[in-house]
N, C-alpha and C positions, 0 to 999 in steps of 0.2 A: 504493500500500500504506500502511495506517495506521501512523503512527509510534508507538513505545512511549514513553509519558511516565510516568515513575515519580516519585511524591512520597514522600519519606522523612520521616515525622513528621506527626502529625495535631494539631499545636498550632494557635495562632492563624493563623500564616502558611500552614501546610499546608492547613488547612480552607478558608481564603480562596482559595488557588490552585486547589484541586480544584473548588470550587464555581464559580469563574469559568470553568474549562475545560469542565466538564460543561454549562454554560449556553450557551457561545459557540462550541463546536466540533461538528463532525459526526462520527459514528462512523467514517466512511471517512478522516477526517483523523488521528485519534489514538486509541489505546487508553490509558485512564487507570488507573493502579494507585496506591493509597495503602497504604503499609506503616507500621504503627505497633505498638509493643510491646504495647499494651493495646487492647481493642476499643472504647474510648470516648475522647471528647474531654473535657477538663476545663477549668474556669475557673480558671486559675492565680492570677488576681488576687484570688480569694476563699478561698484556702487558709487564711489566718489565721482566717477565720470558722469553718472546720471545727475547727482546733486549739483555738480559744477557746470552743467549744461554742455558737456562734451559729447554726450550720446543721448539718444532717446531710450525710454524704458524698454521698448520691445526689442532693442538690439542685444540685450544681455539675458533674455529669457528664452526658453524653448519648452513647448508643451511636452508633457511626459510621454504621450503616445508616439512622439517622434523618436524617442530614445529607446523604447522597448518593443519587443515583439509581443503584441497583445494576445497572441495565441498562447504564449508561455508566461507572461507576466500580467497579473490582474492589478489594475490601478484603482486605489481607493482614495478619494479626495474627502478628507475629514480632519478635524482637529483632534489630536491625541490628548486624552485626559490623563491617563496613567497606565501603568502595567500592573495587572493582577498576577503577581508572581506565583501565588498558591495554585490558582486555576489555569495558569499559563494562557492568559488572554490579554490582548491589547484593547484597552477600553477607550472608545472614541466618544466625541460629544454628541453626534447626531445618529450614527448608525448603531448596529448591534456590536457587542464585543467580538473581536476577531481572535479565534483560537490559533495557537501556534505550537509547533513542536520545537522549532528553532526561531529565535528572535534576534534581529540585528537592530540595535538602537543607534540611530544617527540623527537625533532630533535637534542638533545645533546648540546655539547659545543665546543668551539674552544679555543686555548691557549690564555691566557691573558698575554700580554707583558708589561703592566704598562708603556707604552710610553718610554721604555728603548731604547735608540738609537742603531740601528743595530741588536737588538736581534732577531726580526722576520726574518731578512735576513740571519743571519749567524748561528743560533742555530737550531738544530734538536729538535723535540718534541716527546712526547710519548702518543699521544691521539688517535691512530688508529693502526690497524694491519699493514697497509702499512708503517706508520712511525716507528713502532717498528722494522720492518724488515730493514728499512733504518738505524736505530741506530745500529742494530745487525751487519750489513755488515760494517758500518763505524768503529765499534770497532775492528772487525777482521782485517780490512784493516790497522788500526792504529798499531796493533800488528805486522803485517807483515812489515810495513814501519819502525817501531822501531827496528826490527831485522836488517834491511838493513841499518839503519841510527842510530847506537847506541849512538851517541853523540848529537842527535837532540831532545830536550825535547818537541818539538811540537807534535811528534808522540807518545812519551812515557807517555804523560799526558792526562787523560780523565777528563773533567770538567763537573760537574752536577750543574746546577743552580736551587736552590730550595730544601729545606730539609723538605718538608711536607711528607706525607705518600708515595707518588709515588717516590720522590727523594731518600728517605731512603731505600725503597724496592729495587730500581734499584741499588743503591750503594752497599747494602749488598749482593744482589744476584750476582752482578758482581765480588765483592771481593772473594766470595766463589768459583766462577767458574774460576777465573783467573789462578790458577795453571794448571788446565786441558787445558785451552785455550792456555796458553803460551807453554805448552809442545807440543801441536799440531802444533803450529807455529814454535817452536824452539827458544824461548827466555826465559830468566829467569824472573819469576814474580817480583823479586826485582827491575827490571828495569822499571816497570810500576807503575805509580802514579795515584791514584784516588783522586780527589779534589771535595768537596761539599761546595757550597756557599749558605748561608741563610741570608736574610735581618733581620729576627726577631732575638731575643736574644738567641734562642735555636733551636735545631732540633725539628721536630714534634710539631710545635706551637699549643697550645691549648690542647695537650694531657696531661695525668696525669704525674706530675713531676717525680715520681719514674720510670715509664716506659720510660720516656724520658732519664733519667740518665742511665738506663740499655742499651738502644739502642745506645746512644752516646758512651758509654764505649766499647760496642762490635764493633762498626764501627772503632773506634780508634785502638782497639786491632788488627783489620784486616789491619791496616796501612793506613786507609783513613784519609786524611787531611780535617779538617772541619773549615770553616770560618763562624762565626755567628755574628749577630749584625751589619753587613755591607752589604749594597745593591750593586747590580751591576749598575754601572753608564752607561756603554756603551759596545757594542760588535763589533768586526770586524772579518775579515776572520779567524784569529788565535789568538784572544785576548779577554779576559774579563777584563775590568778595573773596579775595585771596587770603592765605594764611598770614601774610605780613600786614594785613589791613588795607591793601590796595583794592579799590573798587572800580570795576570795569562795567560800564553800562551799555546795554544793547537790547534790542527787541529780537535779535537773531542769535540764539545760543545753541551751539551744536556740541554734543558730547561724543567723543571717540576714544575715551580714556581706558577702555577695558571691557572684557566680557567674562561671563561665568556660564557654566553649563546650564542647559535647560532645567528648570526646577522640577520637571517630571521625574527625574532620576531620584532625587531625595524624597519626593512625595511618594514614590513607589516602593521605597525601602531599600534601595541599593546602598551599599557601603561607599560613601563618597569622601573625598579629601578636599584640598584647597579649591575654592571657587566651584564647588559642587560637582567636580569631575569624578566619575565612577572609578573605583579601583579595579584594575583588570590584571589577569595573569599574563604570562608571556605569549599566550595564544589569543589575547584580547577578549577572553571570556570574563564576564563579571564575577567578582569574588563571591563564592557561595552559590553561583547559578551557572552551571556549565552549559545550559541550553540557551544562554543569552550572551551575545557578543556586543561589545560597545566600541564605537568608532567615532572619529572626528572630534569635535569640540567637547563631546560628552565623556571621552576616555582620558584617564590620567596615564599618559604614555611616558615611560621613563627612558631617557636617552642613554647613550653609552657612558656619559659622564655622571650618571646616577641622579640626574636632576630631571624634573618634569619638562617635557618638550612643549614649546608654545604651540597652540592649535593653529594650524595653517591649512590651506587648501591642498597643498602638496602632500602633507602628512595624512590628511583625511582620505585622499585618493588612494594612497598606498595601503592604508589600513582597510579601506573598503575592498580593494582587490584581493588583499591577503586573506581577509575574513571570508570572502567568497570561496577561495580555494580551501580554507579550513572547514567551512561548512560542507563542502563536497567530501572532504576526507572523513568528516564526522558521519555523514550519511552512508558512506561506504565502509565504515568501521576501520578506517586507517588511522595511523598515528598523526596527530596534529603537529604542525611546525611552528616554531617560535617566530614572532614578528621581529624583524630587524629593519628599522627605517633607514632609508638612504636619501638624505636630503642633499640633492645635487647642488642647488644654489638657492640663495634668497634674493629675489628681485622685487623692485618696486619703482614707482614713478615719482618724480619730483617736478611736477608740471607736465605740460602736454608733449614736450619734446626731449626731456632729460630724465634719466633714471639712475638707480643704484643697483649693483649686482655684486654679490659676494659668493664665490664658488667654494665648494669643498676643497680644501687644500690651501685656501687663502687668497687665491687670485680674485682681484676686485676691479670693478669698472664704475666710473661715474660719467654721465653724459648721454649723448645720442645713441651710442652703441648699447648701453645698458637699457635704455628705453626701447630700443629695437628688440632686445632680448625679451623684455617683458611682453611686448606685443606678440612676439613669436610664441611665447608660452601660451598666451590666450588662444591664438589660432591653432596651435598644436592640440589644445584641449578640445576645441570644437571638432577638430578632425578625429580625435580619439573617440569621442562619445557619439558623434553623428555621422562620421564617414565623409568622403570627399564631396558628395553631393550637398550635404548640409553645410560644409565649410564654404563651398562656393555660394550657397544661398546667403550665408552671413556676410561674406565679402561683398556680394552684389548689393545687399540691403544697405550696407555701410557706405558704399561709394556711389551708388547710382539712384537709389530710391529717394523720393522726396521726403524731407523731414516732416514730422508731425507738426501741426500748428501749435502756437504757444498755448492756446486755451485747451488743448487736448488733455484729458485726464489720464491718469495711469490705467484706469479700468478700460478706457477706450483703446489705449495703446496695446494692452495685453489681449483684448478681444481681437485686435487686428492680427496679432501673432497667431492666435489660436484658430483663426478662420481657415 
């Protein structure tokens, strides 16, 4: 009898796992079900481009039915509530509980606010397509209001909390696009101020110092004001108050300062560690629950240095593919294999045309070549999950299709993709 394999979440890890299973298993071995809150997969690493008006929302999403053979993979669109570990069921908000023999949990992350007063209530985030569109609209609205209220700094200032990779990518992308956006609105770019706040002593904490220096210099040359070594103490409707008493006022506050695992894991009774990430063994099975594998932002993956690895798309993909192979071994009563991540490089953008790249072994790049590498990673990903035809579709859409009108909502954009 075919085993019921349920994959919760269609992020980088979930898609990799489902595609591995559909390719390497027989229908009599397992029934595959993917459950996701939304009917599409999104490129989380490009959300800052949506927020900064470099791309349209439908350029970074793909309907799930494009990614899977629906004769082998059943797609369920529903919000996951929790896991009933005792009865081996995935409990969803709208439909009936989904029974499983093997469960793969890749339900992503939520913003981590570090108990900063008011931050969750008053700051926008950049953790989903919906929220990226919200930021995008808020930025455009701020520019319009700054034009109408030239003496009011609340509208002419854009505050970004957190100068990790997401915060730096957003700040750089927005700074590069600001002249065009301001021309469209009818306001001088010199009237707009972008401010980045980071609690650590430098931007891009943990990154190679030379790359950090180049990135910081570029941001400052673009007119971005950077506060480092000072945490945010509290937030309100139009205020960020820093730990040293500095008050920064703005109607546009964006938080990119960290994530924690989806609270579903703790609510379901999994043994979790820092930031709610589930403890897993060397096979990526949840501690105490060998029928459950955990991947992506949900898993506490320990690197070769004995320290937790930062959750990245690259790591999630590798985990999803590896778990897919281990699930097959489990179904065939073969010995599971330990997961050993292979992080080839860390790449990111610093504006529309420059980037940073740090390779395993220490080789590093800053500039146009690094940005080309990041673009190449994105195109390679589309090729891997969708094939050559889908890659061409994305390229054609990017370079030839008419952009969506300014008043287009995210819902309309995604409906166009799914049509």
